[in-house]
C-alpha positions in Angstrom: 175.8 225.2 149.3 175.1 222.6 151.9 171.4 222.9 151.5 171.7 222.5 147.7 173.8 219.4 148.2 171.2 217.9 150.5 168.4 218.7 148.1 170.3 217.1 145.2 170.9 214.0 147.3 167.2 213.7 148.2 166.2 214.1 144.6 168.7 211.4 143.6 167.3 209.1 146.3 163.7 209.6 145.1 164.8 208.8 141.5 166.6 205.7 142.6 163.7 204.5 144.8 161.0 205.1 142.2 160.3 202.2 139.9 159.0 204.2 137.0 158.5 207.9 136.3 156.2 209.4 133.7 157.9 211.6 131.2 157.7 215.3 132.0 154.3 216.5 130.8 152.8 213.0 130.5 150.0 212.0 132.9 150.8 209.5 135.7 149.3 206.2 134.7 147.6 204.1 137.5 146.7 200.6 136.5 144.0 199.3 138.9 143.6 195.5 138.5 141.2 193.3 140.3 139.7 189.8 140.1 135.9 190.4 140.3 133.2 191.7 138.0 132.5 195.4 137.3 129.1 195.1 139.1 130.5 194.1 142.5 131.3 196.7 145.2 135.0 196.5 144.4 134.3 196.7 140.6 132.1 199.7 141.0 134.6 201.3 143.3 137.4 201.0 140.8 135.2 202.5 138.1 134.2 205.4 140.4 137.8 206.0 141.3 138.7 206.2 137.5 135.8 208.6 136.9 136.6 211.0 139.7 140.3 211.0 139.0 139.8 211.8 135.4 137.3 214.5 136.2 139.4 216.3 138.8 143.0 215.5 137.6 142.5 215.5 133.9 145.9 215.6 132.1 147.7 214.8 135.4 146.6 211.3 136.2 145.1 208.5 133.9 143.5 205.5 135.5 143.2 202.1 133.7 140.9 199.5 135.2 141.3 195.8 134.6 138.5 193.7 136.1 138.0 189.9 136.2 141.7 189.0 136.3 142.1 190.4 132.8 145.5 191.9 133.5 146.8 189.8 136.4 145.3 186.9 138.4 144.7 186.1 142.0 148.0 184.3 142.5 150.2 186.9 140.8 148.7 190.3 141.7 150.8 191.1 144.7 154.1 190.4 143.0 152.8 192.5 140.0 152.2 195.4 142.5 155.7 195.0 144.0 157.2 195.0 140.5 155.1 198.2 139.7 153.4 196.4 136.8 150.1 197.5 138.5 149.8 200.4 140.9 146.5 199.8 142.7 145.0 196.5 143.9 142.2 195.7 146.4 142.9 192.1 147.5 140.9 190.5 150.2 142.5 190.7 153.6 143.3 187.0 153.5 146.0 187.6 150.9 148.5 189.3 153.2 149.8 186.7 155.6 153.1 186.4 153.7 153.7 190.1 154.7 152.0 190.4 158.1 150.2 187.9 160.3 148.2 190.5 162.1 145.7 190.9 159.2 144.6 187.3 159.7 142.4 188.7 162.4 139.8 189.4 159.7 139.7 185.7 158.8 138.9 184.4 162.3 135.4 182.8 162.2 132.5 184.3 164.2 134.7 187.1 165.5 132.3 189.9 164.5 128.6 189.8 165.4 127.5 191.7 162.4 128.6 194.2 159.6 128.3 197.1 162.0 130.9 195.6 164.3 133.3 195.3 161.4 132.8 198.9 160.5 133.5 199.9 164.1 136.7 197.9 164.2 138.0 199.4 160.9 137.5 202.9 162.4 139.6 202.1 165.4 143.3 203.0 165.9 144.3 199.3 165.7 142.9 198.9 162.2 144.6 202.1 161.0 147.9 200.7 162.3 147.2 197.5 160.3 146.9 199.6 157.1 150.6 200.4 157.5 151.7 197.0 158.7 153.3 196.0 155.4 155.2 199.2 154.7 158.5 197.4 155.2 157.6 195.1 152.3 156.8 198.0 150.0 153.0 197.7 150.3 151.1 200.8 151.4 147.6 200.4 152.7 145.2 203.2 151.6 141.7 202.1 152.8 139.4 199.2 153.8 136.7 198.4 151.2 133.8 196.4 152.4 132.4 193.4 150.6 130.1 192.0 153.3 129.7 189.0 155.6 130.3 185.5 154.2 127.7 182.8 153.8 128.3 179.0 153.5 127.1 177.3 150.4 127.2 173.6 149.5 125.6 170.7 147.7 124.3 169.6 151.0 122.2 171.5 153.6 124.5 172.9 156.3 122.4 173.2 159.4 124.8 171.8 161.9 128.7 171.7 161.9 128.5 168.0 161.4 126.8 168.5 158.1 130.0 169.9 156.6 132.1 166.7 157.3 133.5 165.1 154.3 132.8 168.0 151.9 135.5 170.0 150.0 135.3 173.7 150.2 137.0 176.3 147.9 138.9 178.8 150.0 141.3 181.7 149.5 145.0 181.1 150.3 144.6 181.5 154.0 145.9 179.3 156.8 143.1 180.6 159.1 140.4 179.6 156.6 142.2 176.3 156.1 141.9 175.7 159.9 138.3 176.9 159.9 137.1 174.2 157.6 139.3 171.5 159.1 137.6 172.3 162.5 134.3 171.0 161.0 136.0 167.9 159.4 135.8 169.4 155.9 138.6 169.6 153.3 139.7 173.1 152.3 140.9 173.5 148.7 142.8 176.7 147.8 141.8 178.0 144.4 141.9 181.4 142.7 138.5 183.2 142.7 138.4 183.0 138.9 138.4 179.2 139.1 135.8 178.9 141.9 132.7 178.6 139.7 134.1 175.9 137.4 135.3 173.9 140.5 131.8 174.1 141.9 130.2 173.2 138.6 132.4 170.2 138.0 132.1 168.9 141.5 135.8 169.3 142.2 134.7 171.1 145.3 131.2 170.9 146.8 131.0 174.1 148.7 132.5 177.6 149.4 132.0 180.8 151.4 131.2 184.2 149.9 129.2 187.4 150.5 125.9 187.5 148.6 127.2 189.8 145.9 130.1 187.5 145.0 127.7 184.5 144.8 125.5 186.3 142.4 128.2 188.0 140.3 129.8 184.5 139.6 126.5 182.6 139.3 127.5 180.4 142.2 123.9 180.0 143.3 123.2 178.1 140.1 125.5 175.3 141.1 125.0 175.5 144.9 121.6 174.1 145.9 122.0 175.2 149.5 123.1 178.4 151.1 123.3 178.8 154.8 123.0 182.3 156.1 125.8 181.9 158.5 127.4 185.4 158.5 130.4 183.6 160.0 133.2 185.8 158.6 134.0 188.9 156.8 135.3 189.3 153.2 136.7 192.8 153.0 139.5 194.3 150.9 142.4 196.5 151.5 143.1 199.1 148.8 146.9 199.0 148.4 149.6 200.6 146.3 153.3 200.2 145.7 154.9 202.4 148.4 157.7 203.8 146.2 155.3 204.6 143.4 152.9 206.4 145.8 155.7 208.5 147.3 157.0 209.4 143.9 153.7 211.2 143.0 153.9 215.0 143.6 152.5 215.8 147.0 149.6 218.0 145.7 148.5 215.3 143.3 148.9 212.6 145.9 146.8 214.6 148.4 144.0 214.9 145.8 144.1 211.2 145.1 143.9 210.4 148.8 140.8 212.7 149.1 139.2 210.9 146.2 140.0 207.5 147.8 138.2 208.6 151.0 135.2 209.6 148.9 135.2 206.4 146.9 135.6 204.3 150.1 132.5 205.7 151.6 130.6 205.0 148.4 132.0 201.4 148.1 131.0 200.6 151.7 127.5 202.0 151.3 127.1 200.1 147.9 128.3 196.9 149.4 125.6 196.9 152.0 122.9 197.7 149.5 124.2 195.2 146.9 124.4 192.3 149.3 120.8 192.9 150.4 119.7 193.1 146.8 121.6 190.0 145.7 120.2 188.0 148.7 116.8 188.8 147.4 117.8 187.9 143.8 118.9 184.5 145.0 115.6 183.9 146.8 113.7 185.0 143.6 115.8 182.8 141.4 114.8 179.7 143.4 117.9 177.9 142.5 119.2 177.6 146.0 117.4 176.9 149.3 118.3 179.4 152.0 118.9 177.9 155.4 118.4 180.1 158.4 120.2 179.2 161.7 118.6 179.5 165.1 120.7 181.3 167.7 121.5 177.9 169.2 122.6 176.4 165.8 124.8 179.4 165.1 126.4 179.1 168.5 127.1 175.4 167.7 129.1 176.4 164.6 130.9 179.1 166.6 131.8 176.7 169.3 133.3 174.2 166.8 135.4 176.9 165.1 136.5 178.8 168.3 139.7 176.8 168.7 140.9 178.4 165.6 141.2 181.7 167.5 143.5 180.1 170.1 145.6 178.5 167.3 146.4 181.8 165.7 146.6 184.1 168.8 150.4 183.9 168.8 150.7 185.0 165.2 148.0 187.6 165.1 148.5 189.0 168.6 146.2 188.7 171.6 145.9 192.5 171.6 144.6 192.6 168.1 142.0 189.9 168.7 140.9 191.7 171.9 140.5 195.0 170.1 138.3 193.3 167.5 136.2 191.6 170.2 135.5 194.9 171.9 133.4 196.2 169.0 130.7 193.5 169.5 128.1 195.1 171.7 126.5 191.9 172.9 129.7 190.4 174.4 
């Protein structure tokens, strides 16, 4: 009798804590919204997730993919997830400082020497802990999706840190990125990704930062005559879901979904590397932008100018998190 009462109470708790439940016999609907094009690593990952889910969980789970801010935009997507209007997002790691300051570590300039260092860090225990760092806010991290290292672009050649002075740069809503550009006497302007191209085209801003694949997918290279191969930061995503929604999925189905996510994550990360290399070559072939290579000394000059940003955010991020990230660089 006691066990049956406990079981009934647990069932009631699940029902109360679950925002929506599919009618019995209906498939669980997962709306996956994102703000980039289908031919980016994130876009391809979303479509692959849909394909594999509908092959392996036909009749049980239905995935709807909404690219290019077609369902919800940059500024509103996290609230839409918390309201269970969408069930999967893959926002950039810059988006989460309202919920945890620790993920700001990924925005620190010149923290990682290369893409391999980022991979090593994301496989460490510290990064796995960061996936769950927003659980108290109802956001459940499922995986890290790579999008590559960021390059600086502008209407002016950026060879030295002084070259950025006086220019306005479109950034994501990140206090770290804000400080990064102020460190070189530039003006950061927070704009949704969907508005970046028009802002560059109109001259509202004169520069931005993005991986090669984002530059090409949004045709930014056609309005940015100079691109500096700075590799100064990382633009990766966290695949997230609504915690209550995810727990409400039957365990066997949830386990299959998590297995598919692991498979898709490997494919996304491999695709990101190949796509960024391909798109770098496409920009060179297009001839619309001059690529600027930095000498080791020039890159160090940029790093030295931006290094104070690390100290400014050490208290928020945690010195232990920053140290853990630094240890993955083999040359330091």
